[in-house]
Backbone bond lengths (Angstrom), bond angles and torsions (degrees), N, CA, C in turn:
res aa  C-N    CA-C-N  psi(-1)  N-CA   C-N-CA  omega(-1)  CA-C   N-CA-C  phi
1 M - - - 1.445 - - 1.520 109.15 -
2 A 1.312 117.78 129.39 1.463 122.51 -176.61 1.524 110.90 -77.17
3 I 1.312 114.82 150.20 1.463 120.81 174.79 1.521 107.95 -81.98
4 Q 1.322 115.51 129.37 1.461 120.45 -177.76 1.525 109.11 -100.13
5 R 1.314 115.85 131.49 1.455 121.30 179.82 1.521 108.97 -89.81
6 R 1.304 116.93 125.49 1.461 121.52 178.48 1.511 109.76 -113.05
7 L 1.305 116.12 132.37 1.455 121.49 176.53 1.522 108.50 -110.16
8 S 1.301 116.46 125.67 1.456 121.54 -178.70 1.523 111.11 -70.06
9 R 1.317 116.38 150.20 1.464 121.66 177.33 1.521 110.64 -58.06
10 E 1.325 117.98 -30.30 1.460 121.25 -177.27 1.530 113.04 -67.80
11 L 1.326 118.26 -14.23 1.463 121.69 178.59 1.525 112.56 -79.84
12 F 1.319 117.15 -9.25 1.458 121.64 -175.07 1.524 111.20 -116.85
13 L 1.325 115.85 144.53 1.466 120.43 168.69 1.519 107.23 -76.07
14 S 1.307 118.08 151.09 1.467 119.85 -179.39 1.530 111.85 -66.30
15 T 1.349 116.86 -20.55 1.462 121.21 179.65 1.526 112.79 -96.91
16 E 1.326 117.57 2.32 1.468 121.75 -178.71 1.527 110.65 -78.56
17 I 1.315 116.89 138.49 1.460 121.17 177.58 1.521 108.70 -85.67
18 V 1.332 115.69 127.12 1.465 122.47 -178.93 1.522 108.95 -126.11
19 E 1.325 115.82 168.59 1.461 120.50 179.05 1.520 110.34 -111.01
20 L 1.320 115.73 126.94 1.457 122.33 173.11 1.530 106.34 -91.26
21 R 1.340 117.22 117.54 1.465 121.56 -172.40 1.522 114.07 -83.11
22 Q 1.324 118.10 -28.30 1.462 122.31 -177.85 1.516 109.28 -134.92
23 M 1.328 115.18 165.31 1.469 119.42 175.92 1.520 109.85 -62.33
24 C 1.323 115.28 143.95 1.462 121.54 177.98 1.531 107.48 -127.79
25 F 1.328 115.37 118.71 1.457 121.56 -179.48 1.523 109.19 -99.96
26 T 1.322 116.25 128.90 1.463 121.84 171.94 1.525 106.91 -124.25
27 P 1.317 118.40 164.34 1.472 119.08 179.60 1.530 113.67 -57.71
28 G 1.330 117.35 -28.38 1.454 119.47 -176.49 1.515 116.28 -103.84
29 R 1.339 117.21 -11.49 1.464 118.04 -172.35 1.528 111.62 -161.70
30 L 1.321 114.71 156.67 1.459 122.93 174.06 1.524 107.37 -112.99
31 F 1.317 117.03 124.79 1.460 122.14 177.63 1.520 107.85 -105.55
32 E 1.327 116.44 121.07 1.460 121.35 178.78 1.524 109.81 -88.86
33 P 1.337 117.95 156.78 1.466 120.20 178.66 1.524 110.69 -57.48
34 G 1.323 115.55 143.84 1.457 120.73 179.78 1.516 110.82 154.98
35 K 1.313 115.80 -165.80 1.458 122.21 -178.58 1.521 109.81 -99.03
36 Y 1.341 115.20 134.80 1.464 122.56 -178.45 1.516 108.81 -141.02
37 L 1.332 115.41 161.19 1.451 120.24 166.56 1.527 106.98 -74.20
38 A 1.311 117.41 138.16 1.464 120.79 -177.59 1.526 111.24 -57.44
39 G 1.317 117.82 -34.54 1.455 121.61 179.87 1.514 114.00 -69.65
40 D 1.341 117.88 -17.91 1.462 121.63 -179.51 1.530 113.48 -86.33
41 L 1.327 117.17 -15.00 1.466 120.45 -177.58 1.519 110.71 -90.39
42 P 1.336 116.89 148.71 1.465 120.04 179.34 1.532 111.31 -75.57
43 N 1.317 116.27 159.37 1.461 121.45 177.86 1.526 111.90 -57.60
44 E 1.333 117.07 -32.06 1.464 120.94 -178.45 1.524 112.07 -58.58
45 A 1.338 117.15 -36.59 1.466 121.30 -179.73 1.526 110.46 -62.50
46 F 1.322 116.80 -38.60 1.463 120.81 178.50 1.526 110.23 -75.08
47 D 1.333 117.19 -41.90 1.472 121.72 -179.15 1.527 111.95 -62.15
48 M 1.330 117.15 -34.52 1.463 121.00 -178.51 1.529 112.50 -88.14
49 G 1.324 118.25 -1.40 1.458 121.30 178.00 1.513 114.17 75.20
50 L 1.326 117.93 31.33 1.462 121.69 -177.71 1.525 113.64 -92.83
51 V 1.330 117.50 -4.01 1.459 121.75 -173.70 1.528 110.65 -109.81
52 D 1.343 115.99 135.46 1.462 122.37 176.62 1.520 109.78 -124.75
53 K 1.337 114.54 151.11 1.467 119.58 170.67 1.514 108.21 -72.94
54 L 1.311 116.68 148.60 1.457 121.00 174.46 1.522 108.59 -85.83
55 P 1.330 117.75 146.83 1.465 119.26 177.72 1.524 109.96 -65.99
56 P 1.328 117.19 152.28 1.468 119.19 179.48 1.522 111.01 -65.82
57 V 1.314 115.03 148.56 1.462 121.62 178.67 1.522 107.70 -86.47
58 R 1.331 115.93 134.24 1.467 119.39 -177.96 1.513 110.65 -125.21
59 G 1.310 115.36 157.68 1.452 121.00 173.27 1.516 113.12 73.87
60 K 1.320 114.82 -153.88 1.459 120.63 -175.18 1.515 112.96 -69.38
61 S 1.320 118.33 -20.30 1.466 120.06 -177.99 1.529 112.39 -67.73
62 E 1.345 117.51 -17.35 1.458 118.17 177.81 1.522 112.30 -81.67
63 E 1.313 117.26 -11.07 1.455 121.45 176.77 1.522 108.47 -92.52
64 L 1.297 115.86 85.71 1.460 120.75 -177.56 1.513 109.59 -83.62
65 G 1.301 115.86 140.97 1.454 120.15 178.05 1.515 109.50 167.71
66 D 1.324 115.89 175.02 1.447 120.42 179.00 1.523 111.01 -78.08
67 P 1.334 118.04 133.11 1.457 118.82 176.92 1.526 110.02 -68.70
68 E 1.316 115.10 145.91 1.466 119.43 178.94 1.523 109.61 -73.83
69 T 1.310 116.19 140.97 1.478 119.87 179.83 1.497 110.98 -111.03
């Protein structure tokens, strides 16, 4: 049985973008895998270890904007 890494909600800013690795079912909503703001995900996603930090963006890709024409 693999060891599962759990990251507490307190490690994330509510405005930080995180990755939900698996589906998360709550009584009111279904969250599909993908990128979310940490504040938008339920506590259950963090408690079950379904949330990961995204790797830092490096190089020119962190400079988002419209290319000059």
